[in-house]
C-alpha positions as CSV (number, residue, x, y, z in Angstrom):
1,X,0.0,0.0,0.0
2,X,1.4,3.4,-1.0
3,X,1.2,6.3,1.5
4,X,-0.1,9.6,0.2
5,X,2.9,11.4,1.7
6,X,5.2,9.3,-0.4
7,X,3.3,10.1,-3.5
8,X,3.2,13.9,-2.9
9,X,7.0,14.0,-3.2
10,X,6.9,12.6,-6.8
11,X,6.7,14.5,-10.0
12,X,3.8,14.2,-12.4
13,X,5.8,11.9,-14.7
14,X,6.7,9.6,-11.9
15,X,3.1,9.4,-10.8
16,X,2.1,8.5,-14.4
17,X,4.7,5.8,-14.4
18,X,3.5,4.4,-11.1
19,X,-0.1,4.5,-12.4
20,X,0.9,2.5,-15.4
21,X,2.6,-0.1,-13.3
22,X,-0.4,-0.4,-11.0
23,X,-2.7,-0.8,-14.0
24,X,-0.5,-3.6,-15.4
25,X,-0.5,-5.4,-12.0
26,X,-4.3,-5.0,-11.8
27,X,-4.7,-6.5,-15.2
28,X,-2.5,-9.5,-14.2
29,X,-4.5,-10.0,-11.0
30,X,-7.8,-10.0,-12.9
31,X,-6.4,-12.8,-15.1
32,X,-5.2,-14.8,-12.0
33,X,-8.7,-14.4,-10.5
34,X,-10.4,-15.6,-13.7
35,X,-8.1,-18.7,-13.8
36,X,-8.5,-19.4,-10.1
37,X,-4.8,-18.7,-9.3
38,X,-5.2,-15.6,-7.2
39,X,-3.8,-16.1,-3.8
40,X,-3.6,-12.5,-2.4
41,X,-7.1,-11.4,-2.8
42,X,-6.5,-8.3,-0.6
43,X,-4.0,-7.0,-3.2
44,X,-6.9,-6.2,-5.6
45,X,-8.4,-3.7,-3.2
46,X,-5.0,-2.2,-2.4
47,X,-4.2,-1.6,-6.0
48,X,-7.6,0.0,-6.7
49,X,-7.2,2.4,-3.8
50,X,-3.6,3.3,-4.8
51,X,-4.8,4.0,-8.4
52,X,-7.5,6.4,-6.9
53,X,-4.8,8.1,-4.8
54,X,-2.6,8.7,-7.7
55,X,-5.4,10.0,-9.9
56,X,-6.5,12.3,-7.2
57,X,-3.0,13.8,-6.9
58,X,-2.7,14.2,-10.6
59,X,-6.0,16.0,-10.8
60,X,-4.9,18.3,-7.9
61,X,-1.6,19.0,-9.6
62,X,-3.4,19.8,-12.9
63,X,-5.8,22.2,-11.3
64,X,-3.1,24.0,-9.2
């Protein structure tokens, strides 16, 4: 789980890169769930919340 304070110190490009990595991991987890191989079910919710945190920060930076 990513802390919001850690994310605030990153640039917009770094946040975009982190968002891309999380989206890829989310995609892989969806495939694992569909094939019955998903072991860490809590990770799905963590990633979803991390994506929301990053998007919120990007929107805040854009409007500032």
